[in-house]
PDB file of N, CA, C, O and CB in Angstrom:
ATOM      1  N   MET A   1       6.279 -55.588   0.435  1.00  0.00           N
ATOM      2  CA  MET A   1       7.283 -54.690   0.983  1.00  0.00           C
ATOM      3  C   MET A   1       7.299 -53.364   0.229  1.00  0.00           C
ATOM      4  O   MET A   1       7.379 -52.297   0.838  1.00  0.00           O
ATOM      5  CB  MET A   1       8.663 -55.344   0.934  1.00  0.00           C
ATOM      6  N   HIS A   2       7.225 -53.435  -1.092  1.00  0.00           N
ATOM      7  CA  HIS A   2       7.255 -52.209  -1.895  1.00  0.00           C
ATOM      8  C   HIS A   2       6.026 -51.348  -1.650  1.00  0.00           C
ATOM      9  O   HIS A   2       6.111 -50.120  -1.656  1.00  0.00           O
ATOM     10  CB  HIS A   2       7.358 -52.549  -3.377  1.00  0.00           C
ATOM     11  N   ILE A   3       4.887 -51.989  -1.435  1.00  0.00           N
ATOM     12  CA  ILE A   3       3.647 -51.232  -1.227  1.00  0.00           C
ATOM     13  C   ILE A   3       3.726 -50.417   0.067  1.00  0.00           C
ATOM     14  O   ILE A   3       3.201 -49.306   0.133  1.00  0.00           O
ATOM     15  CB  ILE A   3       2.428 -52.186  -1.183  1.00  0.00           C
ATOM     16  N   ILE A   4       4.378 -50.964   1.086  1.00  0.00           N
ATOM     17  CA  ILE A   4       4.524 -50.250   2.359  1.00  0.00           C
ATOM     18  C   ILE A   4       5.388 -49.004   2.166  1.00  0.00           C
ATOM     19  O   ILE A   4       5.080 -47.946   2.714  1.00  0.00           O
ATOM     20  CB  ILE A   4       5.144 -51.175   3.439  1.00  0.00           C
ATOM     21  N   VAL A   5       6.457 -49.123   1.400  1.00  0.00           N
ATOM     22  CA  VAL A   5       7.342 -47.987   1.130  1.00  0.00           C
ATOM     23  C   VAL A   5       6.596 -46.916   0.347  1.00  0.00           C
ATOM     24  O   VAL A   5       6.729 -45.728   0.640  1.00  0.00           O
ATOM     25  CB  VAL A   5       8.598 -48.441   0.355  1.00  0.00           C
ATOM     26  N   ILE A   6       5.820 -47.323  -0.639  1.00  0.00           N
ATOM     27  CA  ILE A   6       5.061 -46.368  -1.456  1.00  0.00           C
ATOM     28  C   ILE A   6       4.029 -45.644  -0.602  1.00  0.00           C
ATOM     29  O   ILE A   6       3.917 -44.420  -0.664  1.00  0.00           O
ATOM     30  CB  ILE A   6       4.368 -47.086  -2.635  1.00  0.00           C
ATOM     31  N   ILE A   7       3.280 -46.395   0.191  1.00  0.00           N
ATOM     32  CA  ILE A   7       2.247 -45.786   1.040  1.00  0.00           C
ATOM     33  C   ILE A   7       2.889 -44.846   2.060  1.00  0.00           C
ATOM     34  O   ILE A   7       2.380 -43.751   2.301  1.00  0.00           O
ATOM     35  CB  ILE A   7       1.416 -46.880   1.764  1.00  0.00           C
ATOM     36  N   SER A   8       3.992 -45.264   2.654  1.00  0.00           N
ATOM     37  CA  SER A   8       4.691 -44.419   3.630  1.00  0.00           C
ATOM     38  C   SER A   8       5.165 -43.122   2.980  1.00  0.00           C
ATOM     39  O   SER A   8       5.036 -42.043   3.559  1.00  0.00           O
ATOM     40  CB  SER A   8       5.890 -45.175   4.241  1.00  0.00           C
ATOM     41  N   SER A   9       5.712 -43.237   1.779  1.00  0.00           N
ATOM     42  CA  SER A   9       6.198 -42.051   1.067  1.00  0.00           C
ATOM     43  C   SER A   9       5.056 -41.090   0.763  1.00  0.00           C
ATOM     44  O   SER A   9       5.195 -39.879   0.934  1.00  0.00           O
ATOM     45  CB  SER A   9       6.902 -42.456  -0.235  1.00  0.00           C
ATOM     46  N   VAL A  10       3.931 -41.630   0.313  1.00  0.00           N
ATOM     47  CA  VAL A  10       2.770 -40.794  -0.003  1.00  0.00           C
ATOM     48  C   VAL A  10       2.265 -40.096   1.256  1.00  0.00           C
ATOM     49  O   VAL A  10       1.930 -38.912   1.219  1.00  0.00           O
ATOM     50  CB  VAL A  10       1.642 -41.641  -0.637  1.00  0.00           C
ATOM     51  N   VAL A  11       2.209 -40.821   2.365  1.00  0.00           N
ATOM     52  CA  VAL A  11       1.734 -40.231   3.618  1.00  0.00           C
ATOM     53  C   VAL A  11       2.683 -39.126   4.085  1.00  0.00           C
ATOM     54  O   VAL A  11       2.232 -38.067   4.521  1.00  0.00           O
ATOM     55  CB  VAL A  11       1.597 -41.314   4.709  1.00  0.00           C
ATOM     56  N   ILE A  12       3.976 -39.363   3.997  1.00  0.00           N
ATOM     57  CA  ILE A  12       4.956 -38.357   4.429  1.00  0.00           C
ATOM     58  C   ILE A  12       4.875 -37.113   3.550  1.00  0.00           C
ATOM     59  O   ILE A  12       4.835 -35.994   4.062  1.00  0.00           O
ATOM     60  CB  ILE A  12       6.384 -38.940   4.392  1.00  0.00           C
ATOM     61  N   VAL A  13       4.852 -37.299   2.238  1.00  0.00           N
ATOM     62  CA  VAL A  13       4.775 -36.154   1.322  1.00  0.00           C
ATOM     63  C   VAL A  13       3.454 -35.408   1.514  1.00  0.00           C
ATOM     64  O   VAL A  13       3.435 -34.178   1.534  1.00  0.00           O
ATOM     65  CB  VAL A  13       4.919 -36.620  -0.150  1.00  0.00           C
ATOM     66  N   GLY A  14       2.362 -36.140   1.654  1.00  0.00           N
ATOM     67  CA  GLY A  14       1.066 -35.505   1.894  1.00  0.00           C
ATOM     68  C   GLY A  14       1.058 -34.716   3.191  1.00  0.00           C
ATOM     69  O   GLY A  14       0.505 -33.618   3.255  1.00  0.00           O
ATOM     70  N   GLY A  15       1.669 -35.274   4.220  1.00  0.00           N
ATOM     71  CA  GLY A  15       1.757 -34.580   5.504  1.00  0.00           C
ATOM     72  C   GLY A  15       2.558 -33.296   5.402  1.00  0.00           C
ATOM     73  O   GLY A  15       2.192 -32.278   5.990  1.00  0.00           O
ATOM     74  N   LEU A  16       3.657 -33.347   4.650  1.00  0.00           N
ATOM     75  CA  LEU A  16       4.476 -32.142   4.473  1.00  0.00           C
ATOM     76  C   LEU A  16       3.710 -31.063   3.719  1.00  0.00           C
ATOM     77  O   LEU A  16       3.768 -29.888   4.081  1.00  0.00           O
ATOM     78  CB  LEU A  16       5.773 -32.480   3.727  1.00  0.00           C
ATOM     79  N   PHE A  17       2.987 -31.463   2.663  1.00  0.00           N
ATOM     80  CA  PHE A  17       2.183 -30.489   1.921  1.00  0.00           C
ATOM     81  C   PHE A  17       1.090 -29.906   2.811  1.00  0.00           C
ATOM     82  O   PHE A  17       0.808 -28.709   2.746  1.00  0.00           O
ATOM     83  CB  PHE A  17       1.559 -31.140   0.673  1.00  0.00           C
ATOM     84  N   LEU A  18       0.480 -30.742   3.635  1.00  0.00           N
ATOM     85  CA  LEU A  18      -0.571 -30.267   4.531  1.00  0.00           C
ATOM     86  C   LEU A  18      -0.016 -29.269   5.543  1.00  0.00           C
ATOM     87  O   LEU A  18      -0.634 -28.236   5.798  1.00  0.00           O
ATOM     88  CB  LEU A  18      -1.228 -31.447   5.257  1.00  0.00           C
ATOM     89  N   LEU A  19       1.144 -29.570   6.120  1.00  0.00           N
ATOM     90  CA  LEU A  19       1.759 -28.641   7.070  1.00  0.00           C
ATOM     91  C   LEU A  19       2.100 -27.311   6.410  1.00  0.00           C
ATOM     92  O   LEU A  19       1.890 -26.251   7.001  1.00  0.00           O
ATOM     93  CB  LEU A  19       3.018 -29.257   7.675  1.00  0.00           C
ATOM     94  N   ARG A  20       2.617 -27.360   5.205  1.00  0.00           N
ATOM     95  CA  ARG A  20       2.960 -26.129   4.474  1.00  0.00           C
ATOM     96  C   ARG A  20       1.694 -25.320   4.170  1.00  0.00           C
ATOM     97  O   ARG A  20       1.688 -24.096   4.296  1.00  0.00           O
ATOM     98  CB  ARG A  20       3.712 -26.467   3.154  1.00  0.00           C
ATOM     99  N   PHE A  21       0.628 -26.013   3.770  1.00  0.00           N
ATOM    100  CA  PHE A  21      -0.643 -25.345   3.481  1.00  0.00           C
ATOM    101  C   PHE A  21      -1.174 -24.644   4.728  1.00  0.00           C
ATOM    102  O   PHE A  21      -1.627 -23.502   4.656  1.00  0.00           O
ATOM    103  CB  PHE A  21      -1.681 -26.358   2.954  1.00  0.00           C
ATOM    104  N   ILE A  22      -1.117 -25.327   5.869  1.00  0.00           N
ATOM    105  CA  ILE A  22      -1.590 -24.736   7.122  1.00  0.00           C
ATOM    106  C   ILE A  22      -0.735 -23.529   7.494  1.00  0.00           C
ATOM    107  O   ILE A  22      -1.254 -22.516   7.963  1.00  0.00           O
ATOM    108  CB  ILE A  22      -1.568 -25.780   8.259  1.00  0.00           C
ATOM    109  N   GLN A  23       0.572 -23.638   7.286  1.00  0.00           N
ATOM    110  CA  GLN A  23       1.477 -22.527   7.599  1.00  0.00           C
ATOM    111  C   GLN A  23       1.171 -21.309   6.724  1.00  0.00           C
ATOM    112  O   GLN A  23       1.111 -20.186   7.225  1.00  0.00           O
ATOM    113  CB  GLN A  23       2.945 -22.960   7.411  1.00  0.00           C
ATOM    114  N   ILE A  24       0.980 -21.523   5.432  1.00  0.00           N
ATOM    115  CA  ILE A  24       0.673 -20.415   4.517  1.00  0.00           C
ATOM    116  C   ILE A  24      -0.654 -19.771   4.896  1.00  0.00           C
ATOM    117  O   ILE A  24      -0.774 -18.546   4.894  1.00  0.00           O
ATOM    118  CB  ILE A  24       0.628 -20.909   3.051  1.00  0.00           C
ATOM    119  N   ARG A  25      -1.657 -20.594   5.223  1.00  0.00           N
ATOM    120  CA  ARG A  25      -2.962 -20.067   5.605  1.00  0.00           C
ATOM    121  C   ARG A  25      -2.854 -19.223   6.872  1.00  0.00           C
ATOM    122  O   ARG A  25      -3.487 -18.172   6.972  1.00  0.00           O
ATOM    123  CB  ARG A  25      -3.964 -21.212   5.812  1.00  0.00           C
ATOM    124  N   GLN A  26      -2.060 -19.671   7.834  1.00  0.00           N
ATOM    125  CA  GLN A  26      -1.867 -18.921   9.075  1.00  0.00           C
ATOM    126  C   GLN A  26      -1.165 -17.592   8.806  1.00  0.00           C
ATOM    127  O   GLN A  26      -1.538 -16.565   9.373  1.00  0.00           O
ATOM    128  CB  GLN A  26      -1.057 -19.752  10.083  1.00  0.00           C
ATOM    129  N   GLU A  27      -0.143 -17.611   7.938  1.00  0.00           N
ATOM    130  CA  GLU A  27       0.572 -16.378   7.601  1.00  0.00           C
ATOM    131  C   GLU A  27      -0.360 -15.378   6.929  1.00  0.00           C
ATOM    132  O   GLU A  27      -0.307 -14.183   7.220  1.00  0.00           O
ATOM    133  CB  GLU A  27       1.769 -16.680   6.687  1.00  0.00           C
ATOM    134  N   ARG A  28      -1.207 -15.861   6.038  1.00  0.00           N
ATOM    135  CA  ARG A  28      -2.153 -14.958   5.363  1.00  0.00           C
ATOM    136  C   ARG A  28      -3.156 -14.382   6.346  1.00  0.00           C
ATOM    137  O   ARG A  28      -3.524 -13.211   6.253  1.00  0.00           O
ATOM    138  CB  ARG A  28      -2.892 -15.693   4.238  1.00  0.00           C
ATOM    139  N   LYS A  29      -3.600 -15.206   7.290  1.00  0.00           N
ATOM    140  CA  LYS A  29      -4.555 -14.743   8.291  1.00  0.00           C
ATOM    141  C   LYS A  29      -3.925 -13.658   9.164  1.00  0.00           C
ATOM    142  O   LYS A  29      -4.561 -12.647   9.462  1.00  0.00           O
ATOM    143  CB  LYS A  29      -5.042 -15.920   9.162  1.00  0.00           C
ATOM    144  N   GLU A  30      -2.660 -13.873   9.575  1.00  0.00           N
ATOM    145  CA  GLU A  30      -1.968 -12.876  10.386  1.00  0.00           C
ATOM    146  C   GLU A  30      -1.756 -11.584   9.605  1.00  0.00           C
ATOM    147  O   GLU A  30      -1.917 -10.492  10.151  1.00  0.00           O
ATOM    148  CB  GLU A  30      -0.625 -13.424  10.869  1.00  0.00           C
ATOM    149  N   LYS A  31      -1.400 -11.704   8.341  1.00  0.00           N
ATOM    150  CA  LYS A  31      -1.193 -10.512   7.516  1.00  0.00           C
ATOM    151  C   LYS A  31      -2.504  -9.749   7.333  1.00  0.00           C
ATOM    152  O   LYS A  31      -2.519  -8.519   7.367  1.00  0.00           O
ATOM    153  CB  LYS A  31      -0.607 -10.900   6.145  1.00  0.00           C
ATOM    154  N   LYS A  32      -3.600 -10.479   7.140  1.00  0.00           N
ATOM    155  CA  LYS A  32      -4.908  -9.847   6.982  1.00  0.00           C
ATOM    156  C   LYS A  32      -5.291  -9.090   8.252  1.00  0.00           C
ATOM    157  O   LYS A  32      -5.782  -7.963   8.184  1.00  0.00           O
ATOM    158  CB  LYS A  32      -5.983 -10.900   6.643  1.00  0.00           C
ATOM    159  N   MET A  33      -5.065  -9.710   9.405  1.00  0.00           N
ATOM    160  CA  MET A  33      -5.385  -9.049  10.671  1.00  0.00           C
ATOM    161  C   MET A  33      -4.538  -7.792  10.851  1.00  0.00           C
ATOM    162  O   MET A  33      -5.040  -6.762  11.302  1.00  0.00           O
ATOM    163  CB  MET A  33      -5.166 -10.011  11.852  1.00  0.00           C
ATOM    164  N   PHE A  34      -3.251  -7.875  10.499  1.00  0.00           N
ATOM    165  CA  PHE A  34      -2.370  -6.710  10.605  1.00  0.00           C
ATOM    166  C   PHE A  34      -2.863  -5.581   9.706  1.00  0.00           C
ATOM    167  O   PHE A  34      -2.912  -4.423  10.121  1.00  0.00           O
ATOM    168  CB  PHE A  34      -0.923  -7.089  10.238  1.00  0.00           C
ATOM    169  N   LEU A  35      -3.228  -5.927   8.463  1.00  0.00           N
ATOM    170  CA  LEU A  35      -3.687  -4.899   7.528  1.00  0.00           C
ATOM    171  C   LEU A  35      -5.004  -4.282   7.981  1.00  0.00           C
ATOM    172  O   LEU A  35      -5.213  -3.081   7.810  1.00  0.00           O
ATOM    173  CB  LEU A  35      -3.842  -5.487   6.128  1.00  0.00           C
ATOM    174  N   GLU A  36      -5.901  -5.093   8.559  1.00  0.00           N
ATOM    175  CA  GLU A  36      -7.161  -4.554   9.065  1.00  0.00           C
ATOM    176  C   GLU A  36      -6.913  -3.592  10.224  1.00  0.00           C
ATOM    177  O   GLU A  36      -7.548  -2.541  10.310  1.00  0.00           O
ATOM    178  CB  GLU A  36      -8.090  -5.693   9.511  1.00  0.00           C
ATOM    179  N   GLN A  37      -5.986  -3.955  11.117  1.00  0.00           N
ATOM    180  CA  GLN A  37      -5.663  -3.069  12.237  1.00  0.00           C
ATOM    181  C   GLN A  37      -5.033  -1.776  11.734  1.00  0.00           C
ATOM    182  O   GLN A  37      -5.336  -0.693  12.234  1.00  0.00           O
ATOM    183  CB  GLN A  37      -4.716  -3.770  13.226  1.00  0.00           C
ATOM    184  N   ARG A  38      -4.162  -1.896  10.750  1.00  0.00           N
ATOM    185  CA  ARG A  38      -3.507  -0.712  10.176  1.00  0.00           C
ATOM    186  C   ARG A  38      -4.541   0.206   9.522  1.00  0.00           C
ATOM    187  O   ARG A  38      -4.480   1.426   9.669  1.00  0.00           O
ATOM    188  CB  ARG A  38      -2.430  -1.131   9.140  1.00  0.00           C
ATOM    189  N   LEU A  39      -5.487  -0.390   8.802  1.00  0.00           N
ATOM    190  CA  LEU A  39      -6.540   0.389   8.159  1.00  0.00           C
ATOM    191  C   LEU A  39      -7.378   1.124   9.198  1.00  0.00           C
ATOM    192  O   LEU A  39      -7.682   2.305   9.029  1.00  0.00           O
ATOM    193  CB  LEU A  39      -7.431  -0.518   7.302  1.00  0.00           C
ATOM    194  N   GLU A  40      -7.755   0.431  10.274  1.00  0.00           N
ATOM    195  CA  GLU A  40      -8.521   1.080  11.339  1.00  0.00           C
ATOM    196  C   GLU A  40      -7.733   2.247  11.941  1.00  0.00           C
ATOM    197  O   GLU A  40      -8.284   3.317  12.199  1.00  0.00           O
ATOM    198  CB  GLU A  40      -8.886   0.060  12.437  1.00  0.00           C
ATOM    199  N   HIS A  41      -6.453   2.024  12.154  1.00  0.00           N
ATOM    200  CA  HIS A  41      -5.604   3.086  12.711  1.00  0.00           C
ATOM    201  C   HIS A  41      -5.572   4.295  11.777  1.00  0.00           C
ATOM    202  O   HIS A  41      -5.697   5.436  12.223  1.00  0.00           O
ATOM    203  CB  HIS A  41      -4.170   2.564  12.954  1.00  0.00           C
ATOM    204  N   LEU A  42      -5.404   4.039  10.477  1.00  0.00           N
ATOM    205  CA  LEU A  42      -5.344   5.142   9.519  1.00  0.00           C
ATOM    206  C   LEU A  42      -6.675   5.877   9.426  1.00  0.00           C
ATOM    207  O   LEU A  42      -6.702   7.099   9.285  1.00  0.00           O
ATOM    208  CB  LEU A  42      -4.942   4.624   8.144  1.00  0.00           C
ATOM    209  N   ILE A  43      -7.769   5.146   9.504  1.00  0.00           N
ATOM    210  CA  ILE A  43      -9.092   5.779   9.458  1.00  0.00           C
ATOM    211  C   ILE A  43      -9.266   6.705  10.659  1.00  0.00           C
ATOM    212  O   ILE A  43      -9.701   7.847  10.511  1.00  0.00           O
ATOM    213  CB  ILE A  43     -10.217   4.707   9.432  1.00  0.00           C
ATOM    214  N   HIS A  44      -8.923   6.205  11.852  1.00  0.00           N
ATOM    215  CA  HIS A  44      -9.067   7.029  13.052  1.00  0.00           C
ATOM    216  C   HIS A  44      -8.113   8.218  13.029  1.00  0.00           C
ATOM    217  O   HIS A  44      -8.483   9.317  13.443  1.00  0.00           O
ATOM    218  CB  HIS A  44      -8.823   6.188  14.305  1.00  0.00           C
ATOM    219  N   ALA A  45      -6.897   8.010  12.553  1.00  0.00           N
ATOM    220  CA  ALA A  45      -5.931   9.110  12.474  1.00  0.00           C
ATOM    221  C   ALA A  45      -6.411  10.165  11.487  1.00  0.00           C
ATOM    222  O   ALA A  45      -6.248  11.361  11.726  1.00  0.00           O
ATOM    223  CB  ALA A  45      -4.539   8.586  12.060  1.00  0.00           C
ATOM    224  N   ASN A  46      -6.998   9.731  10.392  1.00  0.00           N
ATOM    225  CA  ASN A  46      -7.497  10.665   9.384  1.00  0.00           C
ATOM    226  C   ASN A  46      -8.681  11.457   9.926  1.00  0.00           C
ATOM    227  O   ASN A  46      -8.806  12.650   9.646  1.00  0.00           O
ATOM    228  CB  ASN A  46      -7.901   9.914   8.105  1.00  0.00           C
ATOM    229  N   LYS A  47      -9.551  10.808  10.698  1.00  0.00           N
ATOM    230  CA  LYS A  47     -10.694  11.513  11.271  1.00  0.00           C
ATOM    231  C   LYS A  47     -10.236  12.575  12.265  1.00  0.00           C
ATOM    232  O   LYS A  47     -10.831  13.650  12.345  1.00  0.00           O
ATOM    233  CB  LYS A  47     -11.646  10.524  11.955  1.00  0.00           C
ATOM    234  N   LYS A  48      -9.186  12.281  13.020  1.00  0.00           N
ATOM    235  CA  LYS A  48      -8.682  13.249  13.991  1.00  0.00           C
ATOM    236  C   LYS A  48      -7.994  14.420  13.299  1.00  0.00           C
ATOM    237  O   LYS A  48      -8.101  15.559  13.753  1.00  0.00           O
ATOM    238  CB  LYS A  48      -7.714  12.573  14.961  1.00  0.00           C
ATOM    239  N   GLU A  49      -7.289  14.145  12.202  1.00  0.00           N
ATOM    240  CA  GLU A  49      -6.557  15.192  11.481  1.00  0.00           C
ATOM    241  C   GLU A  49      -7.486  16.153  10.765  1.00  0.00           C
ATOM    242  O   GLU A  49      -7.360  17.368  10.912  1.00  0.00           O
ATOM    243  CB  GLU A  49      -5.607  14.571  10.482  1.00  0.00           C
ATOM    244  N   ALA A  50      -8.412  15.618   9.996  1.00  0.00           N
ATOM    245  CA  ALA A  50      -9.267  16.462   9.157  1.00  0.00           C
ATOM    246  C   ALA A  50     -10.727  16.065   9.345  1.00  0.00           C
ATOM    247  O   ALA A  50     -11.248  15.246   8.587  1.00  0.00           O
ATOM    248  CB  ALA A  50      -8.861  16.349   7.663  1.00  0.00           C
ATOM    249  N   PRO A  51     -11.383  16.630  10.333  1.00  0.00           N
ATOM    250  CA  PRO A  51     -12.809  16.315  10.494  1.00  0.00           C
ATOM    251  C   PRO A  51     -13.610  16.851   9.311  1.00  0.00           C
ATOM    252  O   PRO A  51     -13.326  17.932   8.795  1.00  0.00           O
ATOM    253  CB  PRO A  51     -13.352  16.905  11.818  1.00  0.00           C
ATOM    254  N   ILE A  52     -14.590  16.102   8.900  1.00  0.00           N
ATOM    255  CA  ILE A  52     -15.408  16.475   7.743  1.00  0.00           C
ATOM    256  C   ILE A  52     -16.438  17.517   8.178  1.00  0.00           C
ATOM    257  O   ILE A  52     -17.186  17.312   9.134  1.00  0.00           O
ATOM    258  CB  ILE A  52     -16.112  15.223   7.123  1.00  0.00           C
ATOM    259  N   GLU A  53     -16.459  18.622   7.465  1.00  0.00           N
ATOM    260  CA  GLU A  53     -17.456  19.655   7.738  1.00  0.00           C
ATOM    261  C   GLU A  53     -18.686  19.361   6.894  1.00  0.00           C
ATOM    262  O   GLU A  53     -18.597  19.200   5.677  1.00  0.00           O
ATOM    263  CB  GLU A  53     -16.896  21.088   7.437  1.00  0.00           C
ATOM    264  N   LYS A  54     -19.828  19.293   7.554  1.00  0.00           N
ATOM    265  CA  LYS A  54     -21.050  18.948   6.835  1.00  0.00           C
ATOM    266  C   LYS A  54     -21.648  20.154   6.116  1.00  0.00           C
ATOM    267  O   LYS A  54     -22.486  19.992   5.229  1.00  0.00           O
ATOM    268  CB  LYS A  54     -22.070  18.362   7.795  1.00  0.00           C
ATOM    269  N   THR A  55     -21.226  21.361   6.492  1.00  0.00           N
ATOM    270  CA  THR A  55     -21.815  22.551   5.880  1.00  0.00           C
ATOM    271  C   THR A  55     -21.237  22.841   4.504  1.00  0.00           C
ATOM    272  O   THR A  55     -21.960  23.299   3.619  1.00  0.00           O
ATOM    273  CB  THR A  55     -21.610  23.750   6.778  1.00  0.00           C
ATOM    274  N   SER A  56     -19.967  22.587   4.307  1.00  0.00           N
ATOM    275  CA  SER A  56     -19.371  22.880   3.002  1.00  0.00           C
ATOM    276  C   SER A  56     -18.947  21.581   2.333  1.00  0.00           C
ATOM    277  O   SER A  56     -18.181  20.794   2.889  1.00  0.00           O
ATOM    278  CB  SER A  56     -18.160  23.839   3.147  1.00  0.00           C
ATOM    279  N   HIS A  57     -19.452  21.381   1.154  1.00  0.00           N
ATOM    280  CA  HIS A  57     -19.120  20.180   0.386  1.00  0.00           C
ATOM    281  C   HIS A  57     -18.223  20.605  -0.773  1.00  0.00           C
ATOM    282  O   HIS A  57     -18.582  21.537  -1.493  1.00  0.00           O
ATOM    283  CB  HIS A  57     -20.418  19.447  -0.134  1.00  0.00           C
ATOM    284  N   PRO A  58     -17.079  19.971  -0.986  1.00  0.00           N
ATOM    285  CA  PRO A  58     -16.131  20.428  -2.014  1.00  0.00           C
ATOM    286  C   PRO A  58     -16.638  20.279  -3.444  1.00  0.00           C
ATOM    287  O   PRO A  58     -16.109  20.926  -4.348  1.00  0.00           O
ATOM    288  CB  PRO A  58     -14.847  19.674  -1.879  1.00  0.00           C
ATOM    289  N   PHE A  59     -17.647  19.446  -3.671  1.00  0.00           N
ATOM    290  CA  PHE A  59     -18.115  19.213  -5.039  1.00  0.00           C
ATOM    291  C   PHE A  59     -19.360  20.017  -5.381  1.00  0.00           C
ATOM    292  O   PHE A  59     -19.922  19.836  -6.461  1.00  0.00           O
ATOM    293  CB  PHE A  59     -18.396  17.747  -5.244  1.00  0.00           C
ATOM    294  N   LYS A  60     -19.806  20.899  -4.495  1.00  0.00           N
ATOM    295  CA  LYS A  60     -21.007  21.694  -4.784  1.00  0.00           C
ATOM    296  C   LYS A  60     -20.647  22.980  -5.462  1.00  0.00           C
ATOM    297  O   LYS A  60     -21.528  23.778  -5.782  1.00  0.00           O
ATOM    298  CB  LYS A  60     -21.787  21.987  -3.515  1.00  0.00           C
TER     299      LYS A  60
END
């Protein structure tokens, strides 16, 4: 009887940890996608604002 309770407890706790791990991984994936989209937006906005002139280089 005790072994069933122990095994059940381990399975329940393991399941909860697994669900939390999956949730955290999903949140990180969504945040990464958001940041990548934001970066692309900023790159395109920057290109439209200040096009790079190939004739004059600021460090020459």
